[in-house]
N, C-alpha and C positions, 0 to 999 in steps of 0.2 A: 386081532380084536383084541381087548380082553375076552370079552365071553367065550370065546374060543381057545382060550390060555383056559379059564378054572374047567372048562370043559372036555381039555387035558389033562384036568390035574398036575399044571404045576404051580398054580401059582399056589403057597401055603399060608397067606391070611394077610385080610384090604383093611385097610386101615381109609375112613369117608371123611372129611374133614369139611365140613360145608360143603363149598362147588369143587375143593379139593381132594382126586385119588392117592392112593399110592399104595404101591398091588406089591407085597416081598412074594417074591419066586420063588424057588426049592431050590435052584441055586447059588441063590443067595445076590440075584440080582434085582434093580426094582425097579419102576416105572413109576414118575410120577408127570398125572399133569392135573388140568380142570376139567370136569362133568363134560361142557362145550364138544374138550377132543375129544372125550374116548364116545361122543353124537348121545349123549342120555341127560341129565337133570335129577337132582339128586332126588328122593322117591319119586319115582316115573316109572318107566318100561324097565331102564336098564335095574334098579330094587331088586325087581320084579321075577327080571328073567334071572336075573343071578340069581335068589335063593330059590328059586323052578328048578335049577343047575343039581339040587341037596348040598352047596356050599353054606357054612352057617359061618364062617371065620369070620368074620365082619364086625369090628373097633368102627366101631361112631361114637365119631369126639367132638365138644364144642366150640364150633367152626369161632376162630380170631379173627383177629384183625387183618382182614388185606391188605394189601401194599396198593390195591387199589380204592382201598377205604380210605388208610391212612392218608392217602395223598389230596380225595375229596378232603377231610378235613384241615389237611391242612392250605390247603385254601379257602377255607372257608373259616378259617382261624383267625390266617396273617394278613388282613384285612384289619382287625377291631385286635388285635394283637398293635398291630398300630398306632391306632390310635387308640389305645390306652396309653402308649411312649409317648405319643405328644402330650396328651394330658398328661401325664402324670412328671415328664421334663421341662414342657413350654408355660401349661396355662393352670396350671396349680403355684407352681414357681411364683409365677407372676402373681399374684393372689396374695401371697405373704412376699413380695415386693423383694424375692431375693433372688427373679432373671437378669442379668446385665442385658441381654438386648432389651425383654420388652420392657424395663423404665429405662431406652435411652433417655426419654423425653425426661424422665423426672426429673425433678429436684434434690442437688451432691445437699444439699443444707442439713448442716449439723442440730441436734436440738445437746445445748446444753445439759448435761448428768449434773442432776445435784445432789448425787454422793460427792464428787470433786469436793473438794477444799474450794472452798469460794472465797475470789477480787472481790475484796469489797472498797471503798472511798477512802477507808483510812488505809492504803495500801498507796493511793496514788494519790505524789507529791511533784512542787513547781512548774503544777497546770493550775496555777486554785479558777481563776477562772469557765476557763472547761471546766472544771468538774461541780462548778455550782453553778452549770448553765444542765448537765447532764441534772446534773440530782438536782431539780427542779420537777423533770421530765420525770424521771426518777416517785418523787412525791408525789407527783398529778397522779400515774399509774396507779396510786397505794390510798389516796387522798382525791379519788375522782370530783366528790360532790361536792368541794370546797371549790373547786373549782367552775366546772355545771352551773352552780346557779351565781357567780358573777358574771356568766356568759362567758366565761372564756375560754377560749380551743386550744389544745394541747398543737404541738407544731407537729405536724403528717412526715419528715425528715428533719435529721441535723446532719449535717454532712464536716468532719476531725476532718481539716487539713492541716500541715504541713511540713517541717522535714522528715526524715526521716528514721525514729527513734527516740522522738519524741514520746512520743509516750502512747498513739489513737488511738491499736491495738489493746494495750494496758486499758486504757480508761472504758473501750466495754467491752471488758472484765468484767471490769468495776461495777457495772454496768446491771452488767448475768447475775454479777453473786448480792445484787440490794435490791434489783424489783421486784424479786416472787413474781412473780409470771416467765410463759413460757420463753424462750430468749431460741432466736434460729440464728446459726451463721457461716456465712459463705462466703467464699472466695469470689470475685468479681469474672474472675479468668476461667471459673465452675458452668459460665452459663455458654459462653461458647467454646460453638461440634467444629466441623469441617464440611456436616450439613445441613441446608437448608432446612430450620426451624425446630433443631433440635432446643435453642438458647430459647426460644418461646412460650415455648410449651415447659420449661423447666422452673420460666419466671412463675410461670400459672400456675403450676402445682405449686409451684413455693407461699407463693401470696394463697394459692388455698387450704393449704396445713395454715398456716397464719392467720389468716384470722375463721380457721374453728375451734383456734386455737384462743383468743382474741378474749381479752387483752392480750400483744402481744409485742414482742420485741425481734426486726430483723436487721443483722448486722452485715452488710457486705462490704472483703476490704480490702482495698484494690482495687475499688470501681472506676477508676480507668480504664481499666482492662475491657468493661462493656459499656461506657460513659461518653466514648470520643466524641467529640463532631460528629453527625453525619456531613456523610459529603466528600468524605477522605476519602475512602475508605478502593479499594480497586473496580470491585460491583456494582460503587454505586449504589442506589437506595433499594437497591436483593440485593446488601453482602448480611452475610448472616448476622455480625454485629449489630448492622443496626435494623436492623428485626427485631431483635434481646429487645436490644435502648426502646424502639419504641412499643411493644408490650412493656414492661416498665413503665414508661413517661405515663400512658394505660394505667394500670394500679394504681398509680401511687397519686394518679389525680385527673380521673378517667370519669365514663358518665356515673359508674359503678360509685359511690365513695366506699371506706375500705375503714372504718371504721371501728380504730380499737384496735390499730398496724404498725404504730411507728418502725419509721426505716433508718438504720445510725449508717452513712458510711466513710470509709475513709480514704485518705489518699495521700498522695503528692505532686501530685500534677495539679492542681484546680484550674488550670489555662488548661489543658485542653480537652473539659468537662459541655458535655454540648448546654448551651444556655436555656434551653427549655428543661434541661433536666434542675438546672438552678433558680429557676423563676420562684416566687412565694405558689404557697402551695402544694411547690412538691418539694425541694427542700430549704426549710423556712427558715432555717437559723441554721448561716453558718460560723464553728468554731477555730480557727486557732487554736495549734497546738503548738506552737513556737519550743524553744530555746530553750532553758528554765534561768533564769539570775543567779547569785551565786546563795541571795536564801533560799532557793526555792534546787541549787544542789545540794547543797547544806539536810538539805530537808529527808531529798533524794539520796544521800548520802547513807544516814540517819536505817532510813525501812530499809535499805541492801544487805544494813549491818547488823541484820537483823540473824542468829543464829550465828554469827562467828563474835569470835573474840579476840578482842581488841585488845593492844596493849593501856598500859594507862598514859602513855608519850604517843598517843595517836591521835590527833588532833582534825577532825572533820573539817572546822571553820575552813582553817591550813588548805582541806584539800578541795575546796567548793570554791575560794579565793583564787588557790595555780588550775585553773579546770578553766575558764569564762571558755564559749564555747561547746562548752560537753550536754552532748546532751543525756536524757535519764538510758538511758540502753551501753553510753560510752562509761556512765559511771557504774553502772552495774561488770563490766566485763575487768574493771579496772580493777575493784574492790576480788573479784571471782583469779585476777593476773594474783592480789595480794595474798591469795589464797594460796595457791599454787605453788608459792615461792616463796611463802611459810614453812607448808609441807616438805618440798625439798629441803629445805633448811633445815626438818626435824625439830621444829619448835614446835610447842600450843599455846601459841598468840602470835596474830601478826602485830608488827609491830612497825611504826611509821616507819625503818629505811625499807622494807617489806613495799610501802603501799607508793615509796619516794619512785622506790626502779619499780614497778607494776606502770604507775603513769607514765614514768619511760619509754618504756618497752610500748605504752598503747601509740602514744605520739610523731616517735622517731622509729619504734623496732628495734627489739633486740641487739645484743649488746657483739659487733661483730671482732670474739676473739681471737678469730682462725688472720683475720687480716696482721699482714703487716708494714708496724710505722717505723719505718728508720729515724735516729737520735735528730738527724739538722729539722724532718721532716712536724715530728711532732713537736719544735722548738717555734718550726714556725705558725705549728696548728693553736700554741699555749697563747702565743702574741696578738694570733687575729681575733681569737675569743676575751682576752684583757684586755685589749681595745675594743668589744662592749660593754665589757663591763666597768672600765672606767669610763665611758662614752654616759653609760645613763647614771650614774651614781653622778656623771660634772653637770649635767643640763637636765636645768626643771623641767619640772610637771613630768615625771616618770616616770614609769612604776622600778622599783627596789629593785635591786638586783638578789633571785632568789638562792642560783647554782648557776657553777659556770664545772662547765668538764669536757675535756678534751678525750672521751673515747667512743669512738667510734660507734653512730648507731644506722640502718638502716641506709640513704645515703650520704649522709654525715658523718665529719670529719672531728666536730667537737659542738658543744652546743650552749648558752649561758640562756639562762631560764627569768625571766622577775616573774616579780609576785605583783599582780592588781592593790 
């Protein structure tokens, strides 16, 4: 017992710290134990018995946190830390729209940034009828009273159809630049996910956001990704895409009116869309955006030639005649290829020969310089192409021959071009 060691003068000093006692012996050893192990308690009979022996070298220190207290605090604080962590990483980001897990059902539509340089109707050419129809919608948004006074109602939806590259999305950009109202754009594939209910939730969120900023415009690109005719999927009526389409139909013309929100959609597959989506009251107008004619192509070339230094020998009307069937995207690509060729040749301006070669590259592909053609084969190809040229000149009601070449491009060994 410690008390007996004290009485026998074997203990040099004692440090008393809370419920722990440390006895330092004169021989250099020490013993550490809690008060209950010494069969005593701080301030109890043991302390009186200890001081009663005349032993006074007792140091009483302020008790530190014991291991038991640390464990107790850890047990109490851990659940609180977990709750705070969940709030910080899940609930708080969700309130600010930053958590992808909780935002799973939110719309991915993006609002057009007003600071970005705008595309206007002056930047659109070759689709005059479609531009006129959309200009009327923009005018309604700007001068609503003029139409309301006559009892007119603006179309709830406008469907742009036509081949790829004809300018459907470009027209939508022009509407966004001209309307002066909030403009939201989204792709049809952004609605559909593998999880049931997500697409419908995104449609609801999109229209709720648009209604909060009305009057507003929504543009859905490639709407055939979500608007295909129902009943064709593997899941039947329970297919996620069909549920998304049903929600879109309700939002466009359901029981609750959505006055002030106009939906513009684009597709090159109008034949696969659901009939309920195409009826009046949803898509009141269906505008065909087709490939431009020669005059339209010339106007498009003038727009895409902005910022490109052209030589005096460049004739855009000739290029427009030589490109029947070209869309706006094809014409833009042609002028870009011509600019690249001119830069490759260290020219300061784009010349007609650059555009001619760019046309050949776009239509037939790049020149196959590595292909080896012997003299006999080259002569045969020349006779063949000369025959095309002679027949084209001799026959009536044919387009005049513009160019004959035996340079191989793509899959062809030679070609004869006729200018309409």
